[in-house]
C-alpha positions in Angstrom: -0.1 -0.3 0.1 1.5 3.7 -0.9 0.4 7.0 0.7 2.0 10.2 -0.4 5.1 11.2 0.6 8.7 9.1 1.9 9.3 6.0 3.3 9.8 5.8 7.0 12.4 4.5 8.9 12.2 1.5 11.6 15.4 1.8 14.1 16.1 -1.1 16.2 17.6 -1.2 19.3 19.3 -4.5 20.3 22.8 -5.5 21.4 22.5 -9.3 20.0 23.6 -9.1 16.3 22.1 -12.0 15.1 18.7 -10.9 16.0 19.0 -7.5 13.8 20.2 -9.8 11.0 17.6 -11.3 11.4 15.3 -9.3 11.5 16.7 -7.7 8.4 16.2 -10.4 6.8 12.7 -11.3 7.5 11.6 -7.5 7.1 13.4 -7.8 3.6 11.6 -11.4 3.6 8.2 -9.2 4.2 8.8 -7.5 1.0 8.8 -4.4 4.0 10.9 -1.3 1.5 11.5 0.8 4.4 15.1 1.8 5.1 16.3 -0.3 8.7 18.9 1.5 11.0 20.3 -0.5 13.9 21.5 0.9 17.8 23.5 -1.7 19.8 22.0 -0.2 23.5 19.9 2.7 24.8 22.7 5.4 24.9 23.3 4.8 21.4 19.2 4.9 20.9 19.0 8.2 22.4 22.0 9.5 21.1 20.2 8.4 17.6 17.4 10.3 18.9 18.7 13.6 20.0 21.1 13.6 16.7 24.1 13.5 18.9 27.4 12.7 19.1 28.3 10.1 16.0 24.7 10.7 14.7 24.9 14.5 15.4 23.6 14.8 10.6 20.2 14.5 9.8 21.2 12.3 7.4 23.2 9.8 9.5 19.5 9.8 11.9 16.3 10.1 9.8 13.8 10.5 12.8 12.2 6.8 13.0 8.5 6.4 12.0 8.4 2.8 14.2 11.2 1.6 17.0 11.6 -2.2 17.7 13.5 -2.0 21.1 14.9 -5.1 22.9 14.1 -4.9 26.5 17.8 -6.5 27.9 20.2 -4.1 26.7 23.8 -3.0 28.1 24.7 0.9 29.1 20.7 1.7 29.4 18.7 -0.8 29.1 14.7 -0.8 26.7 12.9 0.3 30.0 15.0 3.2 30.7 15.0 4.3 27.1 11.8 4.2 26.5 10.8 5.8 29.7 12.7 8.8 28.4 11.1 8.5 25.4 7.2 8.3 26.4 8.8 11.4 28.6 10.2 13.3 25.7 7.1 15.4 23.8 9.5 15.5 20.8 10.0 11.6 20.6 6.8 10.4 22.3 4.8 10.4 19.7 7.1 7.7 17.7 5.5 4.3 18.2 7.8 2.0 19.8 7.1 -1.9 19.7 9.2 -4.1 22.5 10.6 -7.1 20.8 12.6 -8.7 23.4 12.9 -12.5 24.8 11.4 -11.6 28.0 7.5 -13.5 28.9 7.8 -12.3 32.0 4.2 -10.6 33.2 6.3 -7.7 35.2 8.5 -7.0 32.2 5.1 -6.7 29.8 3.0 -4.8 32.2 6.2 -2.3 32.8 6.7 -1.6 29.5 2.7 -0.9 28.7 2.6 1.3 31.8 5.8 3.0 30.2 4.2 3.5 26.9 4.8 0.8 24.8 2.6 0.4 21.9 3.3 -3.2 21.3 4.6 -6.1 22.9 6.2 -8.9 21.1 8.1 -12.0 22.3 10.6 -13.1 19.7 9.5 -15.9 17.8 11.5 -19.2 18.0 12.0 -19.6 14.3 12.9 -17.7 11.3 9.2 -18.3 9.1 7.4 -16.9 12.6 9.8 -14.0 12.6 8.9 -13.5 8.6 5.2 -13.4 9.8 5.5 -11.2 12.8 7.3 -8.5 10.7 4.9 -9.0 8.2 2.3 -8.3 10.7 3.6 -5.9 11.9 3.8 -4.6 8.4 0.4 -4.6 8.2 -1.0 -3.4 11.4 1.4 -0.6 11.7 1.7 0.4 7.5 -1.9 -0.6 6.4 -4.3 -0.1 9.6 -2.8 2.8 11.8 -3.0 5.8 10.1 -0.6 8.6 12.1 -0.9 12.0 11.9 1.8 13.7 9.1 5.0 14.9 11.0 5.6 18.7 11.3 8.7 20.1 9.3 10.7 23.3 11.1 8.6 25.9 9.0 4.8 24.3 10.7 3.8 22.3 7.6 3.2 18.7 8.1 5.1 16.6 6.1 4.0 13.8 3.9 5.3 9.8 4.8 4.9 6.7 3.1 5.0 3.4 4.4 6.0 0.9 1.4 4.6 -3.1 1.5 4.8 -4.8 -1.6 
């Protein structure tokens, strides 16, 4: 489905390189044609979102339209990063999907109370991951209507998420 404008960036925060590679491959297999970026921990995630350090250039850190967030990361875990994102008026409108191995009720409820838009347990098989990614694409990119982002001049930008 096409909407007017440009495709969104999906930002994944996860310290497991294998999980990042699996999600990248699943996104390709699910035919989501969006820019997929990765950060390895909550500190990098916040640097990316605030365009600090190596992410200072806008071209190196396009604003994500969706964040995939692991809870268990070094330096700053996903819970702390989620709390910061949802407390920041400039960031809180970015949808955050928690994608984690934790099946603990406590983690689910804490993430929901911190403002997570969705909580998913990482699937065991690759085919299940592809189906999860495909479903995420349908949900966030076809069903949910997000308000347009506002440019620096106060006019709305047009965003498209492409699903083949």
